[in-house]
C-alpha positions as CSV (number, residue, x, y, z in Angstrom):
1,M,0.0,0.1,0.0
2,G,3.1,2.2,0.1
3,E,2.7,3.3,-3.6
4,I,-0.6,5.2,-2.7
5,L,1.3,7.3,-0.3
6,T,3.8,8.7,-2.9
7,G,2.9,11.8,-4.8
8,Q,2.2,10.2,-8.0
9,G,0.0,7.6,-6.2
10,L,-2.1,10.3,-4.3
11,A,-2.7,12.1,-7.6
12,A,-3.8,8.9,-9.4
13,L,-6.1,8.1,-6.4
14,L,-7.7,11.5,-6.4
15,T,-8.1,11.4,-10.3
16,L,-9.6,7.9,-10.2
17,T,-11.9,8.5,-7.3
18,S,-13.2,11.6,-9.1
19,L,-13.6,9.6,-12.3
20,E,-15.4,6.7,-10.4
21,L,-17.7,9.4,-8.9
22,V,-18.7,10.8,-12.3
23,L,-19.3,7.5,-13.8
24,G,-21.1,6.3,-10.9
25,I,-23.9,8.8,-11.4
26,D,-25.4,6.8,-13.9
27,N,-25.6,3.7,-11.6
28,V,-27.0,5.7,-8.6
29,I,-29.8,7.1,-11.1
30,F,-30.7,3.8,-12.2
31,I,-30.7,2.2,-8.6
32,A,-32.9,5.2,-7.7
33,I,-35.4,4.6,-10.4
34,L,-35.5,0.7,-9.7
35,C,-35.9,1.3,-5.8
36,G,-38.8,3.6,-6.6
37,R,-40.8,0.6,-7.7
38,L,-40.2,-1.3,-4.5
39,P,-42.3,-1.0,-1.3
40,E,-41.0,1.7,1.1
41,R,-39.6,-1.0,3.6
42,D,-37.3,-2.5,1.0
43,R,-35.9,0.8,-0.7
44,D,-33.1,1.3,1.7
45,K,-32.3,-2.4,1.7
46,A,-32.1,-2.4,-2.1
47,R,-30.2,0.8,-2.4
48,R,-27.4,-0.5,0.0
49,L,-27.2,-3.8,-1.6
50,G,-27.3,-2.4,-5.1
51,L,-24.2,-0.3,-4.3
52,S,-22.4,-3.2,-2.5
53,L,-22.7,-5.2,-5.6
54,A,-21.2,-2.3,-7.5
55,V,-18.2,-2.6,-5.0
56,I,-17.9,-6.3,-5.4
57,S,-18.1,-6.3,-9.3
58,R,-15.6,-3.6,-9.7
59,I,-13.2,-5.1,-7.4
60,L,-13.5,-8.4,-9.0
61,L,-12.9,-7.2,-12.4
62,V,-9.7,-5.2,-11.1
63,L,-8.5,-8.4,-9.7
64,A,-9.5,-10.3,-12.9
65,I,-7.6,-7.5,-15.0
66,G,-6.2,-10.1,-17.4
67,W,-9.7,-11.3,-18.4
68,V,-11.0,-7.7,-18.7
69,M,-8.3,-6.5,-21.0
70,G,-8.9,-9.8,-23.0
71,L,-12.3,-8.5,-24.0
72,K,-10.6,-6.1,-26.4
73,E,-10.1,-9.3,-28.8
74,V,-12.3,-9.4,-31.7
75,L,-15.1,-11.8,-31.5
76,F,-16.9,-11.2,-34.8
77,R,-17.8,-8.6,-37.3
78,L,-21.1,-7.2,-37.4
79,L,-22.0,-4.8,-40.6
80,G,-18.1,-4.6,-41.1
81,H,-17.4,-3.6,-37.7
82,P,-15.3,-5.8,-35.5
83,V,-17.1,-6.5,-32.3
84,T,-14.9,-7.4,-29.2
85,G,-16.2,-8.8,-25.8
86,K,-16.4,-5.3,-24.4
87,D,-18.1,-4.0,-27.5
88,L,-20.7,-6.9,-26.8
89,I,-21.3,-6.0,-23.2
90,L,-21.8,-2.2,-24.0
91,I,-24.2,-2.9,-26.6
92,L,-26.4,-5.3,-24.7
93,G,-26.1,-3.0,-21.7
94,G,-27.0,0.0,-23.7
95,V,-30.0,-1.7,-25.1
96,F,-31.2,-2.9,-21.7
97,L,-30.8,0.8,-20.4
98,I,-32.9,1.9,-23.4
99,F,-35.6,-0.6,-23.0
100,K,-35.8,0.0,-19.2
101,A,-35.9,3.6,-19.4
102,T,-38.5,3.6,-22.4
103,K,-40.7,1.3,-20.3
104,E,-40.5,3.6,-17.2
105,I,-41.4,6.5,-19.3
106,H,-44.2,4.8,-21.1
107,H,-45.5,3.8,-17.6
108,R,-45.4,7.4,-16.4
109,V,-47.1,8.8,-19.6
110,Q,-49.9,6.3,-19.3
111,Q,-51.1,7.8,-15.9
112,V,-52.6,4.6,-14.6
113,H,-54.8,5.3,-11.8
114,V,-54.0,2.7,-9.2
115,D,-52.9,2.9,-5.5
116,S,-49.4,2.5,-4.9
117,S,-49.5,-1.1,-3.4
118,T,-51.1,-2.3,-6.8
119,Q,-48.5,-0.4,-8.7
120,R,-45.8,-2.3,-7.0
121,K,-47.4,-5.6,-6.9
122,G,-45.0,-8.2,-8.4
123,V,-41.9,-6.1,-8.1
124,S,-39.5,-8.3,-5.9
125,L,-36.5,-7.2,-4.2
126,G,-34.8,-10.2,-6.0
127,A,-35.8,-9.1,-9.2
128,V,-34.7,-5.3,-8.8
129,L,-31.3,-6.6,-7.3
130,F,-30.9,-8.8,-10.5
131,Q,-31.5,-5.9,-12.9
132,I,-28.9,-3.6,-10.8
133,L,-26.3,-6.4,-11.0
134,L,-26.7,-6.7,-14.8
135,I,-26.1,-2.9,-15.3
136,D,-23.4,-2.7,-12.6
137,V,-21.3,-5.2,-14.6
138,V,-21.8,-3.0,-17.6
139,F,-20.7,0.1,-16.0
140,S,-18.0,-1.6,-14.0
141,I,-16.3,-3.0,-17.2
142,D,-16.3,0.5,-18.9
143,S,-14.9,2.0,-15.6
144,V,-12.2,-0.6,-14.9
145,I,-10.9,-0.6,-18.5
146,T,-10.7,3.3,-18.3
147,A,-9.1,3.1,-15.0
148,V,-6.4,0.6,-16.3
149,G,-5.7,3.3,-19.2
150,M,-5.1,5.8,-16.7
151,T,-2.9,4.0,-14.4
152,E,-0.8,1.8,-16.8
153,D,2.3,3.9,-16.1
154,L,2.3,3.1,-12.3
155,P,4.3,0.4,-10.9
156,S,1.4,-1.1,-8.8
157,P,-1.9,0.3,-10.0
158,I,-4.3,-2.4,-8.6
159,P,-4.2,-1.1,-5.0
160,I,-5.0,2.2,-6.0
161,M,-7.7,1.1,-8.3
162,I,-9.3,-0.7,-5.3
163,A,-8.9,2.2,-3.0
164,A,-10.5,4.6,-5.5
165,I,-13.5,2.1,-5.8
166,L,-14.1,2.0,-2.1
167,L,-13.8,5.8,-1.7
168,S,-16.1,6.5,-4.6
169,V,-18.8,4.1,-3.6
170,G,-18.7,5.5,-0.1
171,G,-19.3,8.8,-1.4
172,M,-22.3,7.3,-3.4
173,L,-23.5,5.6,-0.3
174,L,-23.6,9.0,1.4
175,F,-25.6,10.7,-1.3
176,S,-27.6,7.9,-2.8
177,R,-30.4,8.1,-0.3
178,G,-31.1,11.9,-0.9
179,I,-31.0,11.2,-4.7
180,V,-33.7,8.4,-4.3
181,L,-35.9,10.5,-2.1
182,F,-35.6,13.5,-4.3
183,I,-36.3,11.7,-7.5
184,E,-39.4,10.0,-5.9
185,R,-40.7,13.0,-4.5
186,N,-40.4,15.1,-7.7
187,P,-42.1,13.1,-10.6
188,T,-40.6,15.5,-13.2
189,F,-37.1,15.0,-12.2
190,K,-37.7,11.3,-12.5
191,V,-38.8,11.7,-16.0
192,L,-35.6,13.8,-16.4
193,A,-33.4,10.9,-15.1
194,L,-35.1,8.4,-17.1
195,A,-34.1,10.6,-20.3
196,F,-30.6,10.8,-18.9
197,L,-30.5,7.0,-18.7
198,M,-31.8,6.6,-22.1
199,L,-29.0,8.9,-23.5
200,I,-26.6,6.9,-21.6
201,G,-27.8,3.8,-23.2
202,V,-27.5,5.4,-26.8
203,L,-23.9,6.4,-25.8
204,L,-23.1,2.7,-24.6
205,V,-24.6,1.3,-27.9
206,G,-22.7,3.9,-29.9
207,D,-19.4,2.8,-28.1
208,G,-20.0,-0.6,-28.9
209,F,-20.1,0.1,-32.6
210,G,-17.0,2.1,-32.3
211,H,-18.7,5.4,-32.3
212,H,-17.3,7.3,-29.1
213,I,-19.3,10.4,-28.0
214,P,-17.7,12.2,-25.0
215,K,-20.1,11.7,-22.1
216,G,-19.4,15.3,-21.0
217,Y,-21.8,16.6,-23.7
218,V,-24.5,14.5,-22.2
219,Y,-23.6,15.7,-18.6
220,F,-23.6,19.2,-19.6
221,A,-27.0,18.9,-21.3
222,M,-28.6,17.1,-18.3
223,A,-26.9,19.7,-16.0
224,F,-28.6,22.5,-17.9
225,S,-32.0,20.7,-18.0
226,F,-31.7,20.0,-14.2
227,A,-30.9,23.8,-13.5
228,V,-34.0,24.7,-15.8
229,E,-36.2,22.3,-13.7
230,V,-35.0,23.5,-10.6
231,L,-35.7,27.1,-11.4
232,Q,-39.2,25.9,-12.5
233,L,-39.6,24.3,-9.2
234,W,-38.6,27.1,-7.2
235,M,-40.9,29.4,-9.2
236,L,-44.0,27.2,-8.8
237,R,-43.4,27.0,-5.0
238,E,-42.7,30.6,-4.4
239,P,-45.9,32.3,-2.5
240,E,-47.8,34.6,-4.7
241,R,-47.3,38.3,-3.8
242,P,-50.4,40.5,-3.1
243,P,-51.4,42.8,-5.9
244,G,-49.4,46.1,-5.6
245,G,-47.1,44.6,-3.3
246,T,-44.1,45.2,-5.3
247,Q,-43.1,48.9,-6.6
248,Y,-41.5,49.2,-10.0
């Protein structure tokens, strides 16, 4: 662990932790959406278990780094494009995200008037955790390969990557409950989060087919949309002023 305490190691740890936190936004939002379909008594448990699965999957992939890097070998060609193991996982994960987000948006647009217990009937904790695990693996492979590229010049990168994972997921655990509650209490932000997940799904499919689109564009667009929505929410909640109460 001594390599972490060097200047180069600390700089790499800080950079990787920040990267993992940014990449983890997608994961936290996905978990928040799925937890909203569970009975209230199971939501905290699902949130904690979901993030725990994210830690486990990332650490296992770091330890199995040889297998992860082997995912860059071409498996087959599709429409003239070479498809690697990583590409295949990104494509399938992206399609799953698009499908899930579209299904949730359709559910909200339909405005089915049923009580909350009926709405969540049949949604089990196990089913939600299984879906979280699937998308955890997709995001983990993407982030681990990115982390490997950033630490390839370090003599012992694995302890630094594991420390960054633990720190970043600790930060996610700290803020994830607030994100879950906020999305659940503000339906318009839930639709915004679903649109964000759909865009991330499109990016994953694009990456899988070799068309890389920087996530920064999506993050900026979503941050701008979020700011506009916050402003609108603030204006709606502001109490009306009596006529003539303001002088111009």
